[in-house]
C-alpha positions in Angstrom: 165.3 -4.0 180.0 161.9 -1.6 179.6 162.1 2.1 179.5 160.7 2.8 182.7 163.2 0.6 183.9 166.4 2.0 182.2 167.3 5.2 184.1 168.8 6.3 181.0 165.4 6.6 179.3 163.3 9.9 178.5 160.3 8.1 180.4 162.3 7.9 183.1 163.7 11.3 183.6 159.9 12.1 183.0 159.0 10.4 186.5 161.9 12.5 188.4 160.0 15.9 190.0 162.0 18.9 189.2 164.2 20.5 191.9 166.3 23.0 190.1 166.7 25.9 192.1 164.2 29.2 191.0 164.8 33.0 191.2 162.6 33.6 193.9 163.0 31.9 197.8 160.2 28.9 197.8 158.1 31.1 200.3 158.0 33.9 198.2 157.0 31.8 195.2 154.8 30.3 196.8 153.3 33.6 198.0 153.2 35.1 194.0 151.1 32.4 193.6 148.9 32.3 195.8 148.5 36.8 195.4 147.8 35.2 190.8 145.1 32.8 192.0 143.5 35.6 194.1 143.7 38.1 191.3 141.9 35.8 188.9 139.1 34.8 191.2 138.5 39.0 192.1 138.3 39.4 188.2 135.4 36.4 188.3 133.5 37.9 190.7 134.3 41.7 190.1 131.2 43.6 190.0 130.6 46.2 187.4 129.6 49.7 188.4 126.0 50.7 188.1 126.6 53.0 185.0 128.3 50.4 182.9 125.2 48.4 183.8 122.9 51.0 182.6 124.7 51.8 179.2 125.2 48.3 178.4 121.3 47.2 179.1 120.5 50.5 177.3 122.5 49.7 174.1 121.1 46.3 174.3 117.5 47.8 174.5 117.8 50.3 171.5 119.5 47.7 169.5 116.9 45.1 169.5 113.2 46.1 168.5 110.1 46.4 170.2 108.8 42.9 171.3 104.9 41.7 170.7 104.7 41.5 174.2 105.0 45.3 175.0 101.8 47.3 176.1 102.8 50.1 173.7 103.1 47.7 170.8 100.0 46.1 171.4 97.9 49.2 171.4 99.6 50.2 168.3 98.7 46.6 167.0 95.1 47.5 168.1 95.3 51.0 165.9 96.3 48.9 162.7 100.2 49.0 163.2 102.3 46.6 161.5 106.0 46.0 162.0 107.9 48.1 159.8 105.1 50.9 158.8 105.8 54.8 159.8 103.5 55.9 162.1 100.9 58.5 161.4 97.4 59.1 159.9 99.2 59.5 156.5 101.8 56.6 157.4 104.7 59.2 156.6 105.9 59.4 160.5 109.1 57.5 162.0 109.7 53.7 161.8 112.3 53.9 164.4 111.9 55.1 168.0 113.0 58.0 168.9 117.2 57.9 169.6 118.0 58.3 172.6 121.1 60.5 173.5 123.8 59.7 176.2 124.6 62.7 178.0 128.1 62.1 180.0 129.2 65.9 180.5 127.9 67.8 183.9 126.6 70.8 182.0 122.6 71.9 182.1 120.3 71.2 179.4 120.9 72.7 176.4 124.5 73.8 176.9 125.5 71.0 174.7 123.4 72.6 171.7 124.3 76.1 173.0 128.3 75.4 172.4 127.9 74.1 169.1 125.6 76.9 168.1 129.0 79.1 169.1 131.5 76.7 167.5 129.7 77.0 164.3 129.1 80.8 164.5 133.1 81.4 165.5 133.8 79.3 161.9 131.8 81.2 160.1 132.9 84.5 161.1 136.9 82.8 160.9 135.5 82.3 157.7 133.8 85.3 156.8 137.4 86.8 158.2 139.5 85.3 155.9 137.7 85.9 152.6 137.7 89.8 153.5 141.1 89.2 154.2 141.7 87.6 151.4 139.7 90.2 148.8 141.9 92.6 150.5 144.9 91.7 149.9 144.4 91.2 146.4 142.7 94.7 146.0 145.8 95.8 147.3 148.4 94.0 145.1 146.3 95.1 142.3 146.5 99.2 143.5 150.0 98.5 144.0 150.1 97.0 140.3 148.2 99.8 139.3 150.6 102.1 140.7 153.7 100.7 139.2 152.4 100.7 136.2 151.7 104.5 136.3 154.5 105.5 137.6 156.6 102.9 134.7 154.2 104.7 131.8 155.0 108.2 133.5 159.0 107.8 133.9 158.6 106.6 130.3 155.9 109.0 128.8 159.0 112.0 130.8 161.8 110.2 128.9 159.9 110.3 125.5 158.7 113.9 126.3 161.9 115.2 126.7 163.5 113.9 123.3 160.4 115.4 121.5 161.2 118.8 123.5 165.0 119.1 122.3 163.5 117.6 118.3 160.9 120.2 118.7 163.4 123.3 119.7 165.7 122.1 116.9 162.8 122.3 114.0 161.4 125.4 115.5 164.6 127.0 115.2 165.2 126.2 112.4 162.1 127.8 111.0 163.0 131.2 112.5 160.4 130.6 115.4 162.4 132.1 118.5 159.4 131.2 121.4 157.6 127.7 121.9 154.1 127.6 121.2 153.5 126.5 124.5 156.6 126.6 127.6 156.4 122.6 127.6 157.0 122.7 123.9 160.8 122.8 124.5 163.1 122.2 127.3 163.2 124.2 130.5 167.0 125.3 129.4 166.6 126.5 126.2 163.5 128.5 126.9 163.6 132.4 125.8 164.5 135.2 128.8 161.5 137.1 130.2 163.2 140.1 128.9 162.4 139.6 125.4 158.5 138.3 125.9 157.2 141.1 123.8 158.8 140.4 120.8 158.0 137.0 121.2 154.7 137.6 121.2 154.8 139.4 117.8 156.9 136.6 116.3 154.4 134.1 117.4 151.7 136.0 116.5 152.7 135.6 113.1 153.5 131.8 113.4 150.0 129.8 114.3 149.4 126.0 114.7 148.9 124.7 111.5 145.5 123.5 111.4 145.4 119.8 112.4 144.5 117.5 109.5 141.8 115.1 109.0 141.3 111.3 109.7 144.9 110.3 111.0 143.6 110.7 115.0 140.9 111.6 118.0 142.7 114.7 118.2 142.5 115.4 114.3 139.7 117.5 113.6 137.3 117.1 110.1 137.9 119.7 107.2 134.3 120.2 107.6 134.6 122.1 111.1 136.4 125.1 109.3 133.3 126.9 109.4 133.0 127.3 112.9 130.4 129.7 114.5 131.7 133.1 116.2 130.0 131.7 119.7 132.2 128.5 119.6 135.5 130.7 118.3 134.6 132.7 121.7 134.6 129.8 123.9 137.9 128.8 126.4 138.8 125.7 125.8 140.7 123.8 129.1 143.9 124.0 127.3 144.0 127.6 127.6 141.8 128.2 131.3 144.8 129.8 133.5 145.9 127.0 136.1 145.0 124.4 133.9 148.2 121.7 134.3 148.4 118.5 132.6 150.7 115.6 132.8 153.6 114.1 131.4 151.4 111.8 129.3 149.2 114.6 128.2 152.3 117.1 127.3 153.6 114.0 125.2 150.2 113.8 123.5 149.8 117.3 122.4 153.7 118.1 121.8 153.4 115.0 119.3 150.8 116.2 117.5 152.4 119.6 117.0 155.0 117.9 115.8 152.9 115.7 113.4 151.3 118.9 112.0 154.0 121.1 112.3 156.8 120.0 111.4 156.1 116.6 109.6 157.7 114.4 111.9 157.2 111.8 114.0 159.0 111.0 117.3 158.8 107.3 117.1 159.7 106.5 113.8 162.8 109.5 114.4 162.2 110.6 111.0 160.9 114.2 109.4 158.4 113.3 106.4 157.9 115.3 103.1 154.4 116.5 103.6 151.3 115.0 104.8 150.7 112.0 102.7 154.2 110.5 103.0 153.3 110.9 106.9 150.3 108.8 106.5 151.6 106.5 104.5 154.6 105.4 106.1 153.7 106.5 109.3 152.1 103.7 111.9 150.1 106.1 114.2 151.1 108.7 116.7 151.6 106.7 119.7 154.6 104.4 120.7 152.2 101.2 120.9 151.8 101.6 117.4 155.3 100.9 116.2 156.1 98.2 119.0 155.7 95.7 116.4 158.3 97.1 113.7 
């Protein structure tokens, strides 16, 4: 018995039509197949819109070089043009035709260029304002840091000034001085009463400020300046002018020089030296910065 006659073989089963029930009724399945075939036929016969056809033709023409059958190309050849050459008398002109820019929007001519220009100007403006803002922020930061540093320096100067005032009052009292050379040389609480101003003026006239020695700081004068003219003596310094006020740092500098010249005392070292030579040799200087590394 052959395979075709054997009803149990695969070849015999393939000859039997598929009669299994589907998910859709037979009429619905037939209608679905018909619609599918019509859709495929419509896609094949569908005509492209005119705009699409024009775009495709334009792109196709731009991609292809001018053929020798073109009338313009023939005229160029008569004038000596060869494929690949640049046009123009000197041969530095274009080698390719002017490109075509497809306009897709409905705006008027020149609107796109104007919009592009406005966007570039706006971007430049934002860039300029951003740079200006960053610069202002940096300047404000520097101003703030400078103000804070100045505030800290003034606070430290006020502390050092108060310490120097107390030391100055003690040293002046040991020498019998009952009134400070300047009001800010002593603490305000230890200043003499106003009733004793006349007597104190006489005592202060007997206790002149010692001459500053040469070679120690910018404030120290040279010994050669002893023979000053009468005109220079008559001149009034800024310290003697009425209404002149000093900052805490300036008062500290003046008081520091007074302590060093009058009492040979360094507020930063906290030491009273024997004489000028001892002060010059063992003291680093007349500012707090010069004593920081010690």
